[in-house]
N, C-alpha and C positions, 0 to 999 in steps of 0.2 A: 413400580408397584406403590412405593411411598408417595410419589408425585400424585398418582391417581387417588390414593387415600386422602391426601391433603385437599385435593379438589372436592371430594365427597363431603368432607368436613366443612369446607367453605360453603358449599351448596346448602347443607343442612342448617348451618347457623344463619345464613342469609335468609333461608326459608322461614326461619322462626323469628326473624327480627321485626316483622311487620304483622299486625293483626289481620289486615286485609290483603290478600294476595291474588294476583291474576295468574292463572295457570300458564307456565312457560315450558318450552321444550327442555329436556333434561340438560342439554349443554349450554342453555342460555341463562346468564347470571342476571341480566337486567334488560329492560325494554323501555323505550320512550318513543311514543308514537309508532312509526314504522321502522325504527332503528333498534338494533339489539347489540348487546355485548356478550360474547361467548367466553368460555374458559380459555380458548386459544388466544383471544384478543388481549387478555390481561395476563398472559402467562409470565411476562417479565415482572409485572407488579407482584404476582403471587410469589415468584422466586425471590424477589428482593425482600418481601415481608416474612419469608419463611424463618422460623426461629425467634421472631420478635414476640414479646409477651402480648402485644396488642395487634397481632397479625390480622385477625378477623376485623378489628375496627379499622385498620388501614385500608383493607380491601373494600369494606362497606362504605367508608368515607369517599374512596375513589369513585365507586359506583354512584354514590349520592351526588357528588359534584358533577359527574358526567350527565346525570339525569337533569340536574338543575340547568346546566349549560344548554342541553337540548331543548328544554322548555323555553328558556330565555331566548335562544336563537330562533325558535319557531315564532315567538311573539315579535321579535325584532324584525324577522324576515317579512312577516305580514305587515308590520308597521311601515317598513321602508320599501315595500314591493314596488311602489310607483315612484321611488326616489331616482330621478334620472342620473344624478351625479354618481351615486353608488353603483347603479347599474353599468354606467360607463367605466367606472374604475374596476369593477369585477371583470368586465369583458376585456378591458385592456390588460389586466393582470393575467387572465387566462390565455389571452393571445400571446403574451410574452413567454409564458411557460411552454405553450405548445410550439411556438416558433423556435425557441432555444433547444428544445427536445428534438425537434425534426431536423434542425440544422446539424446537430451532433450526429444523427442517424445518417444524414446525407454525407457529412464529412468522412465518416467511417466507411461508408459504402463506396464513395467515389475516389477516395484517396488511394495512393499507391506507395508501396515501400520504396525508399531510395535505393539506388543501385549501389554495388560495392565500390564502384569508381567514384560515385558522388560522395560517399562517406569518406573515402580516402582523400579525395580532393579537398573536402571541407576541413579535414584534419590537418593536412599539409598547409593549408592557407590560414589556419587559425590556431597554430600550435601554442601561441602565447596565452591563449584563453584557457587551455587545459593544462593546469599545473596541479601538483600533488599537495594535498593538505597534511600529509604525514609520509614518512619513509615507506617504501615498498621494497620487497626483496624476493629472490628466488633462493632456495636452499634446502636444508634438511635438519631435523632435530632427532636426537636419540638420547635415551636415559636407561641405565642399567644399574643393578645393585652394586654398591661399592664393595670391592673385594672379590668381584667375579674374576675368574681366571682368563676370561675372554676379552677383557677391556682393551688390551693392547691391540688385539686383532681387529676389534670393532673400530677403534680409533683410526687405524690405518685405512680401513674401508671408508670411513667418513671423510678422511683427508682426500682420497682418490674420488670417491662418489661417481665412478663410471658405472656402466651397466653391470659389469661383473661384480663390482663391490656392492651394488644395490641388491643383486640377486643373493649374495652371500648374507647380507643383513636380513633379508626376508626369510631365507631358509633357516638362519640361526634362531629367528623369533618363533619358529614353529616348535622348537625344542626347549627353549629357555625363556624365562620371563624377561620381556624387553618391550619398552615403549619407543615407537619411532613415528615420524611423520615426514613424508617427502613432498615438497612443493618446488620441485626442480624446474618444471616447465610452465608453471603458473605464477604470476605476480600475486603476492599477498601483502596486505597491510601489516605493519609491524604490530599494531594493536591487536590484530586478530590471532597472533601467535604468542603474545606475551604470556598467556596463561601456561604455555608449555615450559617456559624457563623460569628459574628462581629469579627474584628481583635483583639479587647480587650479580647475576650473570651479565645482564645488560643494564648498566647504570646510566649510560648515556648513548642514545642512538647515533649521535654524531661521531662516536668512536668506532662504529661498525665500518668494515671495509669489505669490498668484494674479494672473492677467492681466499677467504680467511676462515680458519677453524677456531672456535671458542670452546673452552672447557671449564667446568666448575664442579667441585666436589663438596659434598657435605657428608655427614655421618652415615647417611643411608644410600644415597645415589651418586653416580657419576653422570654429569650432563654434558652432552656434546652438541654444538650448534654450528653448522657450516653455512656461511653466506657465499652463494655463488655469484649473484648479481645483486646490485643495490642501487636504488635511486632515492636520493635524499628529498626531504620536504622542500616544497616550492620549486622543484625542477619539473621539466616537461613530462607530462603524463604519457606512458606508452600507448600506442595506437589501440592495442587490444583492450585496454581499460577504458579508453575514451569512446570506443566503438558504439556501445549501447546508448550512450548519452547523445552522440552525434546522430545516430539512427532515429532516435526519438525527436530531436530538434528538426531534422530534415523532413520527417514524416508530418510533423505539425505544420511545417512551412508548406509542404506540398498539399496537405489537407486544406489549408486556408486558401491557397491559390486555386486549387481545383474547385473548391466550393464557390469561390467568387466567379470563376468562369462559368460554372453550371448555372448559377443564379442569373448572370447576365444573359446567357443563352435562353434561359427559361423566359426572362422578361421580353426579349426580342421576339420569341415565338408567340407569346401572348399578344404582343403589339401587332404582329402580322395577322392574327386572327380577329383583331379588333376588340379584344377583351380588355386591353389596356391602352389608354391614350394619355400622353403627356404633352401638354401644349402650354408652354410658359407665356405665349403671346395671346393666350385666351383673354377675351375682353374682361373677364372677372379677376384677372391676375396682372399685377403690374410689377415688373422686375426692374430695379434700379441698380446701377453699378456703383459700388462704394469707391 
């Protein structure tokens, strides 16, 4: 509702800004020859100018510059309409845009996803390429109010962290205030879970070790952090983390090869129809070997 009201104010003020006006449709803010600008076209300009003391002036100035450019372009287009160089450049630029766009469409349409075997083979043959930029781990985190009578029981459950212990922690959380997070089956970056633990709890990632329980207490909470598996920085990336990256790389490679094959087949088909002829021995062409 506020947005609509703002547009109405803009329209009214713009309507009063010129002594001589040509009648426009309600949603048209400006017109130059056969082109128009509507409220929707400059919604982002209106949004950016909202709240500014000179918001109307900003919008009016934008429309004024747009109109001047349209007038100038109309004059320039007429002046250069027979300029062969500009016409060639425009056509070449348009051809480049159209070709690039169509090649993207063809690549997406003709390409195929790599098989699971291709992804795994690529990983096994290029393990040195996929290394970790930071430590990753599997484990669990838990925090509970300091002084809770259940700390000892929860600590034992975190040490074991088997399915029975996990069920106990989850059931306990239904009746008592407790924060916990399990990332037992999925690798996570250490930076993604740093917010869970106090800074004093993990002062140096190189001190972390697998199958180890870490504990920290302050005046409010008891924090428990269990590391099940750990892979340090600069070590080999697990396959499940490299999977998506490899799939993308192989699909891009497949797309390029598939598109190249399709374009070559398309060329040969047009040659057979007589629509394309390539003859380097043509009398108008001389080919010399370097």
